[in-house]
C-alpha positions in Angstrom: -1.8 -63.6 -15.9 -4.7 -61.5 -17.0 -3.2 -59.1 -19.7 -5.9 -56.5 -19.1 -5.3 -56.5 -15.3 -1.5 -56.3 -15.9 -2.0 -53.3 -18.2 -4.2 -51.5 -15.7 -1.6 -52.1 -13.0 1.1 -50.8 -15.3 -0.9 -47.7 -16.2 -1.7 -47.0 -12.5 2.0 -47.3 -11.6 3.0 -45.0 -14.5 0.4 -42.4 -13.4 1.7 -42.6 -9.8 5.3 -42.0 -11.0 4.1 -39.1 -13.1 2.3 -37.6 -10.2 5.3 -38.0 -7.9 7.6 -36.5 -10.5 5.3 -33.5 -11.0 5.1 -33.0 -7.2 8.9 -33.2 -6.9 9.4 -30.7 -9.6 6.9 -28.2 -8.2 8.6 -24.9 -7.3 7.6 -23.4 -3.9 8.8 -19.9 -3.1 8.8 -19.4 0.7 8.5 -15.7 1.6 8.5 -13.7 4.8 7.8 -10.2 6.0 7.4 -8.3 9.3 3.7 -7.7 8.9 0.8 -9.9 7.8 -1.8 -9.6 5.2 -4.8 -7.8 6.9 -7.6 -9.4 4.8 -8.3 -11.2 1.6 -11.2 -8.9 0.7 -9.6 -6.8 -2.1 -11.5 -3.7 -1.2 -11.3 -3.7 2.6 -7.8 -2.3 3.2 -5.5 0.0 1.2 -2.4 -1.8 2.7 0.7 -2.6 0.9 1.3 -6.2 2.1 -2.3 -7.0 1.5 -2.1 -5.6 -2.0 1.1 -7.5 -2.7 -0.5 -10.9 -2.2 -4.1 -10.0 -3.4 -2.8 -8.6 -6.7 -1.7 -12.2 -7.5 -5.2 -13.4 -6.9 -7.4 -10.6 -8.2 -6.9 -8.6 -11.4 -8.0 -5.2 -12.7 -9.0 -3.9 -16.1 -5.5 -2.5 -16.6 -2.2 -3.2 -14.9 1.4 -1.9 -14.9 4.2 -3.2 -17.0 7.8 -3.3 -15.8 8.1 0.4 -16.5 4.9 1.3 -14.6 3.0 2.1 -17.7 -0.7 1.0 -17.9 -1.3 -1.9 -20.3 -4.3 -4.2 -20.9 -5.3 -6.8 -18.4 -9.0 -7.8 -18.1 -9.7 -5.1 -20.6 -8.1 -5.4 -24.0 -8.9 -2.0 -25.3 -10.3 1.4 -24.2 -11.7 4.2 -26.2 -12.4 7.8 -25.1 -15.9 8.3 -26.5 -16.1 11.8 -25.0 -14.2 13.7 -22.3 -16.5 12.0 -19.7 -17.2 8.6 -21.4 -14.7 5.7 -21.8 -15.6 2.4 -23.4 -13.8 -0.7 -22.2 -13.7 -3.9 -24.3 -13.2 -6.9 -22.1 -11.1 -9.9 -22.5 -13.0 -13.0 -23.6 -12.5 -16.5 -22.4 -11.3 -15.5 -18.9 -12.4 -17.7 -16.0 -12.5 -17.1 -12.3 -10.8 -19.6 -10.1 -14.1 -21.4 -9.5 -14.6 -21.8 -13.2 -17.2 -19.0 -13.7 -16.8 -16.9 -16.8 -15.7 -13.3 -16.5 -18.2 -10.8 -18.0 -19.3 -7.2 -17.9 -21.6 -7.9 -15.0 -18.6 -8.7 -12.8 -17.0 -5.4 -13.8 -20.0 -3.3 -12.9 -20.5 -5.2 -9.7 -16.9 -4.8 -8.6 -16.5 -1.2 -9.4 -19.7 -0.5 -7.6 -18.5 -2.4 -4.6 -15.2 -0.6 -4.6 -17.0 2.7 -4.6 -19.4 1.9 -1.8 -18.7 2.3 1.9 -17.2 0.6 3.9 -14.8 -0.1 1.0 -11.3 1.3 1.6 -10.7 1.7 -2.1 -13.2 4.3 -3.0 -10.5 6.6 -4.4 -9.8 4.2 -7.2 -13.3 4.7 -8.6 -14.3 8.0 -7.2 -14.4 9.7 -10.6 -17.1 7.3 -12.0 -20.6 8.6 -12.1 -22.3 5.5 -13.6 -21.6 2.4 -15.7 -23.4 1.1 -18.7 -23.3 -2.5 -20.0 -23.2 -2.4 -23.8 -23.0 -6.2 -24.0 -21.4 -9.1 -22.1 -17.9 -7.8 -23.0 -18.2 -4.1 -23.3 -18.7 -1.5 -20.5 -18.9 2.2 -20.7 -17.7 4.3 -17.7 -19.5 7.6 -17.4 -17.3 10.0 -15.4 -18.2 12.9 -13.1 -15.7 15.0 -15.1 -12.6 14.5 -17.2 -10.0 12.3 -15.3 -6.4 12.4 -16.4 -5.5 9.5 -14.1 -8.4 7.2 -14.8 -6.3 4.2 -16.0 -3.9 4.5 -13.1 -6.7 4.7 -10.7 -8.2 1.5 -12.1 -5.1 -0.5 -11.5 -6.2 -0.7 -7.9 -9.9 -1.6 -8.6 -9.8 -5.4 -8.5 -12.5 -7.5 -10.2 -14.5 -10.0 -8.2 -17.1 -12.5 -9.4 -20.6 -11.1 -8.8 -22.3 -14.5 -8.4 -19.7 -15.7 -5.9 -20.0 -12.6 -3.8 -23.8 -12.8 -3.8 -23.8 -16.5 -3.0 -21.4 -15.9 0.0 -23.0 -12.8 1.5 -20.1 -10.6 0.5 -21.9 -8.0 -1.8 -20.4 -5.2 0.4 -16.8 -4.8 1.3 -15.7 -6.0 4.7 -15.9 -3.2 7.3 -12.3 -3.6 8.6 -12.4 -0.6 10.8 -15.4 -2.0 12.7 -13.6 -5.4 13.0 -16.2 -7.1 10.8 -15.5 -10.4 9.1 -17.2 -11.7 6.0 -16.7 -14.6 3.6 -14.5 -12.6 1.3 -12.2 -11.5 4.1 -10.9 -15.1 4.5 -11.6 -16.6 1.0 -11.0 -15.4 -2.5 -12.1 -16.1 -6.1 -10.2 -14.0 -8.7 -8.9 -14.4 -12.2 -5.2 -13.9 -11.4 -2.1 -16.0 -11.8 -2.4 -17.5 -8.3 -5.2 -18.9 -6.3 -5.7 -18.6 -2.6 -5.3 -21.9 -0.9 -5.6 -20.8 2.7 -4.8 -17.9 5.1 -4.2 -18.3 8.8 -3.7 -14.8 10.2 -0.3 -14.2 11.7 0.6 -17.8 10.8 0.7 -18.5 7.0 -0.8 -17.7 3.7 -0.5 -20.1 0.8 -1.1 -19.4 -2.9 -0.9 -21.9 -5.8 -0.4 -21.4 -9.5 -3.6 -20.9 -11.5 -3.3 -23.5 -14.3 -6.1 -21.8 -16.3 -4.8 -18.2 -16.2 -5.4 -16.4 -19.5 -1.9 -15.0 -19.6 1.5 -16.7 -19.6 3.7 -16.3 -16.5 7.3 -15.1 -16.9 8.5 -17.1 -14.0 8.4 -20.7 -12.8 6.8 -20.4 -9.3 4.1 -23.0 -8.6 3.4 -22.2 -5.0 3.9 -19.2 -2.7 4.0 -19.7 1.1 4.1 -16.5 3.0 5.0 -16.4 6.8 4.8 -13.2 8.8 7.9 -13.0 11.1 7.7 -9.9 13.2 11.1 -10.3 14.9 13.9 -8.8 12.8 16.5 -11.2 14.1 14.3 -14.2 13.5 13.4 -13.0 10.0 17.1 -12.7 9.1 18.0 -16.0 10.6 15.2 -17.7 8.6 16.6 -16.4 5.3 20.3 -17.1 6.2 19.5 -20.6 7.3 17.4 -21.3 4.2 14.1 -21.7 6.0 12.7 -19.0 3.7 13.8 -17.9 0.2 12.7 -14.3 0.0 12.3 -11.4 2.5 10.8 -8.2 1.4 12.0 -6.2 4.5 15.4 -7.4 5.7 16.6 -5.4 8.8 19.1 -2.8 7.8 21.5 -3.8 10.6 21.8 -7.3 9.0 22.4 -6.2 5.4 26.1 -6.2 5.6 26.2 -9.8 7.0 23.7 -10.9 4.3 25.8 -9.3 1.5 28.8 -11.2 2.7 27.1 -14.5 2.3 27.5 -16.3 -1.0 24.1 -17.8 -0.5 22.2 -14.5 -0.3 21.7 -11.7 -2.7 20.3 -8.2 -2.1 18.5 -6.0 -4.6 17.9 -2.4 -3.5 15.7 0.3 -4.9 13.9 3.5 -4.0 10.3 3.0 -3.1 7.5 5.4 -4.0 6.7 5.7 -0.2 7.1 8.7 2.1 7.4 8.2 5.8 5.9 11.1 7.7 4.4 12.2 11.0 0.8 13.3 11.2 -0.8 15.5 13.9 -4.3 16.0 15.3 -5.4 19.4 14.1 -9.2 18.8 14.7 -10.0 18.3 18.3 -10.4 21.5 20.3 -8.6 19.9 23.3 -5.7 17.5 22.8 -6.1 14.4 25.0 -3.4 14.1 27.6 -1.7 17.3 26.6 -2.2 19.0 29.9 -3.6 22.1 28.1 -7.2 22.4 29.2 -9.5 23.7 26.4 -6.6 23.9 23.9 -5.0 21.8 21.2 -1.5 23.1 20.7 -1.2 21.2 17.3 -3.7 23.6 15.7 -1.0 26.3 15.9 1.3 26.4 12.9 4.2 27.5 15.2 3.9 24.4 17.3 3.8 22.2 14.2 6.9 24.0 12.9 8.6 23.6 16.3 8.1 19.8 16.2 9.4 19.8 12.6 12.6 21.7 13.5 13.2 19.5 16.5 13.7 16.4 14.3 17.2 15.7 13.3 16.5 13.9 10.0 20.2 13.6 9.2 20.7 11.7 12.4 17.8 9.4 11.6 19.2 8.8 8.1 22.7 8.0 9.4 22.1 6.2 12.7 18.6 4.8 12.6 18.2 4.0 8.8 21.9 3.3 8.2 21.6 5.2 5.0 18.5 3.4 3.7 16.4 6.6 3.3 16.3 9.8 1.3 15.6 12.9 3.5 12.2 14.4 2.5 10.8 17.9 2.4 7.6 17.0 0.6 4.9 14.3 0.8 5.7 12.5 -2.4 8.7 10.6 -3.5 11.0 11.4 -6.5 9.4 8.9 -8.9 5.9 10.3 -8.3 4.5 12.8 -10.9 4.5 16.2 -9.3 7.7 15.9 -7.3 10.3 18.5 -7.7 13.7 19.1 -6.2 12.6 22.5 -4.9 9.6 21.0 -3.1 11.8 18.2 -1.6 14.1 20.7 0.1 13.5 20.8 3.8 11.1 23.6 4.9 13.3 24.6 7.9 16.6 23.4 9.3 17.1 21.2 12.4 17.2 23.8 15.2 16.5 22.9 18.8 16.7 26.5 20.2 14.6 27.8 17.4 12.0 25.1 18.1 11.9 26.1 21.8 11.4 29.7 20.8 8.5 28.8 18.5 6.8 26.9 21.3 7.2 29.9 23.7 5.9 32.3 21.0 2.8 30.0 20.7 2.2 30.2 24.4 3.8 27.0 25.5 7.2 28.0 27.1 7.1 24.9 29.3 5.9 22.6 26.5 3.1 20.1 26.9 2.5 16.4 26.8 2.0 14.4 23.6 1.1 10.8 22.7 3.0 9.5 19.7 1.7 6.3 18.2 3.5 4.1 15.7 3.4 0.7 14.1 6.1 -1.7 15.0 6.0 -4.2 12.1 5.3 -2.2 8.9 8.0 0.2 7.7 11.8 -0.1 7.8 12.8 0.6 11.4 9.4 2.2 12.1 9.6 1.8 15.9 13.2 2.9 16.0 12.3 6.1 14.1 9.6 6.8 16.6 12.0 6.2 19.5 14.3 8.8 18.0 11.6 11.3 17.5 10.3 10.8 21.0 13.7 11.8 22.4 14.0 14.8 20.1 10.5 16.2 20.9 11.1 15.7 24.6 14.3 17.6 24.3 12.4 20.8 23.3 9.9 20.4 26.2 7.2 18.3 24.5 7.0 15.4 26.9 6.4 12.6 24.4 4.9 9.2 25.3 5.5 6.5 22.7 2.9 3.8 22.0 3.5 1.1 19.5 1.3 -1.7 18.1 1.2 -4.1 15.1 -0.1 -2.6 11.9 -3.2 -4.8 12.0 -4.3 -3.0 15.2 -2.7 0.4 14.6 -4.2 1.1 11.2 -7.7 1.0 12.7 -6.8 3.8 15.1 -5.4 5.9 12.2 -8.5 5.4 10.0 -10.8 6.3 12.9 -8.7 9.4 13.8 -8.1 8.3 17.3 -4.4 9.4 17.3 -2.8 12.6 18.5 0.5 12.3 16.7 1.4 9.3 14.6 3.9 7.9 12.1 2.7 6.5 8.8 4.0 5.7 5.4 2.2 6.4 2.1 3.0 4.7 -1.1 1.6 6.1 -4.4 -0.1 3.3 -6.3 -0.8 5.6 -9.3 2.6 7.2 -9.4 0.7 10.5 -9.5 0.6 13.1 -6.7 -3.2 13.3 -6.8 -3.3 9.9 -5.1 -1.6 11.4 -2.0 -3.4 14.7 -2.1 -6.8 13.1 -2.3 -6.3 10.5 0.4 -4.1 12.4 2.9 -4.6 16.1 2.4 -8.3 16.6 1.4 -10.8 17.4 4.0 -12.1 14.1 5.4 -15.7 13.7 4.3 -16.6 10.2 5.5 -17.4 9.2 2.0 -14.0 8.2 0.7 -12.2 11.6 0.4 -9.4 12.3 2.8 -9.7 8.7 4.1 -6.2 8.7 5.7 -6.3 12.4 6.8 -6.2 11.1 10.4 -5.3 14.6 11.7 -8.5 15.9 10.1 -7.0 19.3 9.1 -9.2 21.2 6.6 -8.1 23.8 4.2 -10.7 25.2 1.7 -8.1 26.6 -0.6 -6.3 23.3 -0.7 -9.5 21.4 -1.3 -10.3 23.7 -4.2 -7.0 23.1 -5.9 -7.3 19.3 -5.4 -10.7 19.3 -7.0 -9.3 21.2 -10.0 -6.4 18.7 -10.3 -8.9 15.8 -10.6 -10.4 17.2 -13.8 -7.6 19.4 -15.4 -6.5 17.8 -18.7 -3.9 20.5 -19.6 -0.7 19.0 -18.2 1.0 22.3 -17.6 -1.9 23.8 -15.7 -2.4 20.5 -13.8 1.3 20.3 -12.8 1.2 23.9 -11.5 -1.8 23.1 -9.3 -0.1 20.0 -7.9 3.0 22.1 -7.1 0.9 24.8 -5.4 -1.0 22.2 -3.4 2.1 20.4 -2.2 3.8 23.7 -1.4 0.8 24.8 0.7 0.9 21.6 2.7 4.6 22.1 3.2 4.4 25.7 4.2 1.6 25.1 6.8 3.4 22.0 8.2 0.2 20.1 7.9 2.4 17.0 7.8 6.0 16.5 8.9 7.7 14.4 6.2 10.7 12.5 7.4 12.1 10.5 4.5 11.4 8.6 1.3 12.0 4.9 2.0 14.6 2.8 0.3 13.6 -0.8 0.3 16.1 -3.6 0.0 14.8 -7.1 -0.9 16.9 -10.1 0.3 16.7 -13.5 -1.3 18.4 -16.8 -1.7 20.9 -16.8 -4.6 18.7 -19.0 -6.8 15.8 -16.5 -6.8 15.5 -14.0 -9.6 12.9 -11.2 -9.6 12.6 -7.5 -10.5 12.6 -4.9 -7.8 9.4 -2.8 -7.7 9.1 0.8 -6.6 5.6 0.0 -5.3 7.2 -2.7 -3.0 5.0 -5.4 -4.5 6.9 -8.5 -5.7 5.5 -10.0 -8.8 5.6 -13.7 -8.1 4.5 -14.6 -11.7 7.7 -12.7 -12.8 9.9 -14.6 -10.4 12.0 -17.7 -11.0 13.8 -20.0 -8.7 16.5 -22.6 -9.3 
């Protein structure tokens, strides 16, 4: 026998056994949720499920720790050079998933891309006037004015590789509202703890561990396979039977059964998300209302009537089965600017009072209204809308309910094509300005008021919001936030319903930390 050949065969066999053992020991976390990722372009959609998975692939200059405080990520240090100039020192030795080095050029390219239409993440960089490259690992951000929330804003500004985007014709963000596709909307190249393997919309998304990540994961997950499962019953069955390991939105009606299973565990926590109803306050004639030349929703009395017609206690008890906190304001309790006084309901549930308000406004016989809702995004979203439909019809507002998957629905909201609509808003920065700027500022088509689908406009409110953006005195800033939220509440510009409580359900071998932003951290997750 040839000793050299024998040695080669032995080495090959050993290598094969090692490979098989490594494959066998790889830990795959199978996740599921009601709605799918909308895109893999990190700037195309401000959508929670999309952020949840893309934050594993793309990173920002700063990130949150487990207490939601900003800590270094792709930047290791930042220095306030002046009230409007901040210097960021970048982490050296970081590689993108394709092996390209991370440098200042990527930061300037990415923040420019985030701030350029059709990006849906303009708010995260809106305070930046210009950027200066000091060297390959130092960047100065020159601000339009002092910004007390700059670091929190930047947690949502994810960094792409400039050369990769240029090579693949993805210099600009995908125009999601126009149903555009680009290379970045189906492919990804970040620096994060996981790499995108593939994404088949409405079928499956697969991530694999990045072996060259600059940081050390706290968990042991090697692969994440996400399957969107719209049907609540099917999603529950998949978890209970062991087909999936983790469900971020278990149906409330199935929680008791899950809690009784020794194979399932539930972790519950309040989310920084407020569920609310928005109303068209822009068009002079409301489509389908049967009120020629008029838009009833422009009248504060009508908006108040719709508010008073909603039995939020009934929705909390019967529809949500206790998984909600009744809301009187547009931000949740863990968001800076929330107060107990603001969160008290503006007016009590009062059917007869609502009817009188309609009559006083000139609509004693009511009118017709189209209510649009997603059916796969928020906890019991369609059921909430069904309840509201009945409540509004009861006071004479003949309500027609239309539902659609979030992937279709969000485009109608962004394009202000809705008359009345249900939406949920999570606060990525944990500061009220995030909501005030996106939901309550006058929509300018340049990134301000992006999700003000009702297109109401209040010059006094706009002025206060603009002051909040630059006010560095915390007491003065807090007073402005309070006054802004109170104005929105008093005018019934929005009808807040509740702050969402989000239970996560998982197999007993899975251990992770619940997040108020409803974004599981897979690099913090372990599975036995």
